N, C-alpha and C positions, 0 to 999 in steps of 0.2 A: 504494500500500500504506500503510495507516494505521500510524503509529508513535507511541509515547509519549515520555516526557521525555528518555531518555538520548540518543537520536539528535538530538532537538531541542537538547539542551545542547551537543552537538558543533557543531551549526550556529550556535548563538548565540555560541560562543566562537571562531568561525572567524577573525575579523579580528585576533585576538590570537595566532594560530598563526604559527610560522615558515614559510618557504617549503616546507620538507620536510614539515612537519606538515600543511600545506594539501593537498599532493599525496596524503597518506594519507587525510585527511578526505574529499577529493573522491572517491577510489576507494571508500571505505567507504559513503558515502551513496548512491552509484550502484549498488553491487553488494552490498547487505546480505546477500542470501541466499547468494551465493558465499562471502563472508567467513566465514560461520558454519561452513563446512567446510574452511577453509584453515588451514594451519599458519602460524606467525609468519614462517617463511622464504618461504612461498608469497606471503603478503601483501607482504612486503618486495620480492620479485622483481617482483610485479605493479605495484608503485608505483615500481620502480627506485630503491629506497633500501636502506640497510643494516638488518639485523635490529635493531641498537641504536637506530635511528631510530624503529622501531615501538615499542620499549620506552619511549623517551622520550615518544612520542605518548600512550601509555597513561598514563604518569605525569601528563602535562599535563592530561588530561581527568579525572583524579582516580581512576584505578583502579590497583591494585597491580601488575598484570601482564597479559599477553595473554589468559590463560585467563579471568580475571575480566572483561576487556573483552568477550570473546565471550559470556560468560554474561549480562552486562548488556544487550548488544546483542540477544541472543535474547529476553530478557525484555521488551525494549522493543517488540518487534513485536506488534501487536495480533492479527495472523493471518498467519503465513508460508504459503508455498505448500503445504508438506506438511500443516500443520494444516488448511488450507482443504480439501485433498483428503480428509484423514481424516474431517473433519466431514461433508463431503458424502457420503462412503461410509457413515458411521455412520447418517446420516439416511435414506439410501435403503435401507439394510439393515434398519433398525429392530432386531429381535432375531433375525435370521437367522444363527444361529451357524455354519452350514456355509459361508455366503458369507464371513463374517469370517475363518474359518480359511483359506479360499482366498487371501484378501488377504495374510495373514501368510505363507503358504507361498510365494506369488509373490515377496514381498519377500526371503525367504531364498534362493530360487532365483536371483533377480537378483544378490544379493550374491556367491553362489558362482560364478556365471558370470562376473561382472566380475573376481573374483579370478583365475579361470583365465585370463582374457584378459590380465591384468596380469603374470602370472608369466613371468619370464625363465628359461628352462630352463638357460641357461648359468650363471646365478646359483645355481640348484638344484644343479647338478653341482659348482660351486665350494664351496658350503656343505657338501655331503655329503663332499667330499674333505677339507675342514677337520675335519669330525666324525670321519672315519675315522682321520686322523692325530693327533688330539688325545689327550692323556693323560687329561684330565678334560673333561667337557662340563657347563657350568652353564646351567640355564634360569632366567632372572630375569624378574620382572615386579612391578608394583605394582597393588593394587586388583583389579579384575576380570581384568586381564591376568595377574595372579599365578595365577589359577585355570587359565588356559591353560598357563602355565609348568609347573604341577603335573601337568596332564594330559599334557603332552609328556614329562615325566620318567617318569610312570607307564607310558606307552606304550613308550618306549625301554628301560625297565628290563627288559622282557621279552626283549630280545635283546642287551643289553650292560650291563656293570656299572660303566661309567665315567660315568654320568649322575647329576647332582645338581640339587636345587632347594632353595634357601635362602629361607625365608619372610620373615625380618626384614630390613629395609633396612640396619640397622647390621651385621648378620652378613654380608650381601651385600658391604658395603664392606670388611670385614675379609678375606673370602675373595678378593675382587678384588685386595687389596693383596699377597697372597701368591701370586697367579697368575704363571705364566711363559709363555714363548712356546709352550710345549707345551699350554697350556690354551685352551679355547674357551668364550666366554660368549655365549649367545643371549638377546637381550632381546626381550620381547614388550611393545610399547607402541603403542597406537593413535595417539596424538598425536606421540610422539617428543619430547615437551616436559615430561615429568614430571621434576621436579628430582631425585628420588632416583635414577631411572634414569640420568640424565645424569651425576650425581655419581659413581656406581659405574662407569660406562663410562669416565670420565676417569681414575679410579684404575687400572682394569684396563688401559687403554691405556698408562699410565705404567709399569705392571709388565711390559708386553710381551705381554699376552694378546691373542688374536685375538677379534674382536667381530663378531657378526652381529645385524642388526636386523630384526624382523618388525613392520612398521608400516604406516600408511596413507599417509604423506607421503614423497616422495622427498627432500625437504630439511627438516631439523629439527635442533635441538641434538643429538639422539642420533645421527643418521646421520653427523654430522661424524666420529665415532669408529669407525664401522662399516667393515669391509673388504668386507662383502657384505650385501645386504639383499633382502628380498622384500616386496612390497606387497599388503596385503589390500584387497578391493574393496567395502567397505561404509561408507556415509556415516553419521556419528553427530554430531548437533548437540549443543550445550552442555547441553541439557536431556534428552538421550537416553542418559545414562550407563548402562552395563550392557546395551547393545544386544546381543540374541542374534545378530543378523546379523553383528556384528563378531566375536563369539566363534566362530561357525561358520566364518567366513572364515579366522580364525587357525588353527582346528583342521584345516581343509582343508589348509592349508600344512603343518601338523605331519604329517598323513597322507602327503602327497607326499614329505616329507623321510624319513619312516620307511620307506616302501616303496623309495625309491631306496637308502637306507642298507642295507636288508635285501638287496636284489639285488646290491649291489656287494660284499657280504661274506656271501654266501648260506650257505655251509657252516657257518661259525661261528655266524651268527645262528640258523640252523635248529636247531643243537644247543642253543644257549642257550634258545631258545623251548621246546624239549622239557623242559629242566631246570626252567624257571620254571613251566611248566604243571603238571608233576609235583609241584612244591613246594606248590601250592595245591589240588590236586585232592581231597585228603583233607578239605578244609574244606567241600566241597559234599555235600549229602545225595543 
């Protein structure tokens, strides 16, 4: 696989690395495509080093952090497997729109099926029990994940009045600082490594709140604070931000939680759904 300067720079600086940094460099150069879809904790585990060692490696090679490292690594690839596949597909399809739509559809179906395979129903039941017992439920996210958090709030608002979604990270921090053991915060974060999410989770944990993570990676800075988590099944490279497959996977999980919550508290939810439906029916022509 042809690569440009960034990977070459890593190789050129190899003799100046520490023993631990050489282990990381060896793994990265041999598994570039895998690393693009790994969290910092995944890479640390694969190299059998600490997360902090990966951070130091990133600093040594001249990047500010792990996400910038993955971005530069992705940019350094002249043609990764997915782009080769997409280019081949595009060339063979030419302008056949229907075939292109089928490729997109297959990608979304694959993401949803993988999410279903990864879901641990014991975790679903645990999370729903936490939601039922909570005084307040907050849905938090940053960037595109915030859109999913808003969608979750909007869906649950039809059957319960204890759901909230705060948009501003500063306001999220303040709400987290005043949370109690009766409150539940559900974080949506593909990487689990967004600094704002991790910061808010740390504050919430110190305040005693219960924390749930909806993420792609089993191990990440965010999942350290989570008492329960569900994994979505869609790979997103550093250059694929805003992937619809990721959003659909997260929304699929929201739907599963919603339905289980509804049937665990059916009478109250049924009555609330009647009230909320009646409240907006006059707005329809």
